[in-house]
N, C-alpha and C positions, 0 to 999 in steps of 0.2 A: 378760443380757450382750450388749453391742453387737457388731455384726459386726466393727468395728474392733478391739475387745478380743480377739475370737476370732482375728482375723488376727495380731495381735501375739503371742498365745500359740502359734499355729501356727508362726510364724517362730522363736520361742524354742525350740520343740521341734525343728524342723529344724536349727537351729544347734547345739543340744545334741547331737543325734545325730551330726552331722558332726564336731564337735569331739571327741567320744568316739571315733569311728572313727579320726580322725587320731592321737589319743593312743595307741590300741591298736596301730595300724599301726607307729608309731615304736618302741613297746616290743617288738613282735614282731621288727622289724628289728634292734633292739639285741640281742635274744636270739640271733638267727641270726648276726649279723656281729661282735658285740663280746664275747660270752660266752667266757670262757677264753682271751682274747687280750689282749695288752698294750694300753695306752691308745693311742688314735689321735689325734695332734695335728692340730687344725684350724688353729689359730693358735698357733704355737710359743710356749710359756711363758704363754699367755693362756687358750686354750680347747681342751679335749680331750674326746673321747668315751671314757668309762671305765665299763664295765659293773659294776653293783652290785645285789645282791638285798637290799633294805632291809626288814628285818622289824619295824622300829620306825616311829616318826613322824618328823617333821622332826629332822634331826641324829641320827637313829638312837635317839631317846629312846623309852622304854617298849617294848623289844623283845618280840616274841611276845605281843602283846595284841590279836590279831585280832578277837575278839568286841567288845572295847571300841571299837576303831577303826571297825568296821562299825556299831556302835550310834551313835557320835558322828556319823558320816557320814550315817546315816539321819535323825537329828534335824536336822542341818543341811539336808538335802534337804527335809524337811517345812517347816521355817521359811522357807527361801528360796522354796519352792513357794508357800507362803501369801502371802509378800510379792509374788511375781510375779503372782499372781492379783489382788492389790490395787493394783498399780501402775497409775495412770491411763494412758489411751492418748493423752495429750497429748504433743506433740513434745518438750517439755522433759524428759520422763521416758524417752525412747527409750534413752538411754545406760544407764539402770538395767536395762532389759530385757537389754541386751547384757552388762553386768557380772554380773548374777545368773545369766544363762545360762552364762557362763564359770565361775562358782563351782560351779554344778551339774555341769557337764561335768568339771571337775577332780575333784570329790568322787566322782562315779560312776566316772571313769577309774581312780582309785587303788583304789576299793572293788572294782572288777572284779578287779584284780590280787590284792588281799588274799583274796578269796573263792576265786579260781581257783588261786593259787599259794601262798598263805600269806605272801607278801612282795610288795613293790612294786618293779618294775623301774625303776631309776634309771640314767642314763647320760651326763648332761651335767655337765661340771665346769669351772668357771672357776678355773684354776690360780692366776692372779695374785691374785684376791680370796680364795682359799682358803675358799670357801663349800662346804657339803656338796653331794655329787652329787645331782642332781635330774632330773626328767623333764618332759615337755610338760604333763601334768595339773597339776604343781606350778606351772608358769609361768602357766597359766590362773588358778588360785586366787590366787596371790601378786599378780600384776599387777592382777587385778580388785579384790582387797581393798585394795590401795594406792590405786588410782584412786577406789574407792568411799569410802574414808576421806577423801581429799582433797576429793571432792565434798561429803561431809557436813560437813566442817569449814569449807570456804571458799566453796562455791557455793550449795548448797541452804540455805534458812532453815527454821526450825521449822515454819512454816505450809505450806511446800512438801511436808512429809513427813507430813501429816495422815493419809494413807491407811494408814500402818503401825499407827497407834494403834487399839486396840480401842474407843476412845471417839469414833469417827467421827461418829456422829449428834450428840453433844454439841458437838463442834468445829464442825460445819457450822451448828448453831443459833447459835453465837456469832459466826459470820462475818457 
């Protein structure tokens, strides 16, 4: 492994740690200042802070399935970890390091809550859009997944993503 690759992975790790710390800080803040209190309007009729202990997944689906969610998050972490190790250290792939690090941080942030409390602390609510209450880790995972999907559909071509395939050697021989 080249020094450049090690440096990218080190930066990924630092970013993941920092993002998890920020997520956990915001959730602790929500527990202290929002729990058992009425919603706090940031932008009247648009955005409010509203404490919720979510025992399910997105939209409260599959409540009380802690073992299942921890298992799924662990699988996601291994898959994304594998891909992070395989992402080339070329400039055009730098954004992938950032996006995959966001996905890892979001998964770990919510997994910490599930293991620690048996629920995930949610507190951000867009009233006007009437979306479910969410948290910072959800923002990491959702935004990065949307940007990643856009990149895969419109920017990267199939031959740009050879590193994900288990058939790398065969692909390189064809090049």
